[in-house]
N, C-alpha and C positions, 0 to 999 in steps of 0.2 A: 427507211424501213417502215413497213406498214404495220398496223396494229393487228394482232392475232386474237381470235376468240378462244379463250383458255378457260376451261371449266371441267377439267377431267379428274379431279380427285374425288375420292369416295367418302361421303359423310352419311351419317345416319339421317334419314329423312325427317324424322320428329325434331332432331336437333337443329337441322337446317331451317325448318319452318319456325322453330322458336327463336333462332338467331336473326332471321329476317324480321319477325316481329318486333324483337328487341330494338334493332337498329332503326327500324321504321318509327317506333315509339320515340326514339332519340332524334328523329329527323335526319338520319343519315342512312341511305340505303347500304345493305350489306356488300353489294358488289362495289360501290364507291369506296368503301372502307378497305376492301381487299386490293382493289387497284392501288389505293394510296400506300398501303403497306408494302406492296410488291414494288412500287416506284421508289420508296425509301430503301428497301433492301438493295435494289439495283444501284442506287447512288452510293451506298456504303461500299459495295463491291467495286464500283468504278474508282472511288478513292483508294481503296485497298490495292488495286491493280497499278494505279498510278505510282503508288508509294513502292511497290515490288519492282516496277520498271524504272525506278530512280528518275521519275519525271521531274521536271523543274518545279521549285516551290511555288511559282506562280500558277502552274497548271493544277498543282495539288490544292492550293488555296481557292482557286475558281471552282474545282469540283466540290470542295468542301462548302462553298458558299450556296451552290445549288442544293447540295444535301440539306443544309440548314433551312433553306427556303422551303424546300419540299416536306421537312419535318413538320412544318405548321400543319400541314394537311392531316398528320395522324397523331399529333401530340394530344389531341383532344381524346383518343382512344384510351390512353392510360388514365385520365381523370374520369372519363366516362364509365369505365369498368369499376374503378375505385368507388365512384360515387354510388353506383348501383349496388355494390357489395355492401357498403356502409348503410345503405338505405334498407336493404334486405336484412341486414344484421339487426337493426333497430326493430323492424317488423317481427323478426323471429326471436327478439329479446335475448340475443346472444351479446354478451358484453363486448362493447366497441374496442377496448384495450386488447382482447384476445384477437379480434379480427386484425387489427393494427399489427400486432405481433406476427400473426400467420402472414400477412401480406408483406410485411418487412423480411421475413425469413424467405418467402418465395423471390424476393428481389435478390437475395444472396445466393440462392441455389441455382446452379446451372441445371436446366432441365435435360433429361436424357432424350435423345434423338429416338424416335420410335418410327421404323419404317416397316411398311407392310407390303 
């Protein structure tokens, strides 16, 4: 299967410009981060499908190994965002324990799916 050019979701132009600049500041282009995230989500889905199809344990383990390898490409996003939030909290003089509590709560709460 060949690669497709996909860039068809609507975003606010100013937000997109800011996001691009943020990721460039971090040394990782926005498109690369989005590709990596899509790749990991696709790997997760492959693993789930194999499980639902009662695939052999070796097939599932192989797919999971691929997933873990590809997670390396996106794992930095979690720490990158967290570091940026903590740095901005310090600049804003917001108590760091408050930010930690909010981020911790965000990890526990399942976000609502919003479709337009």
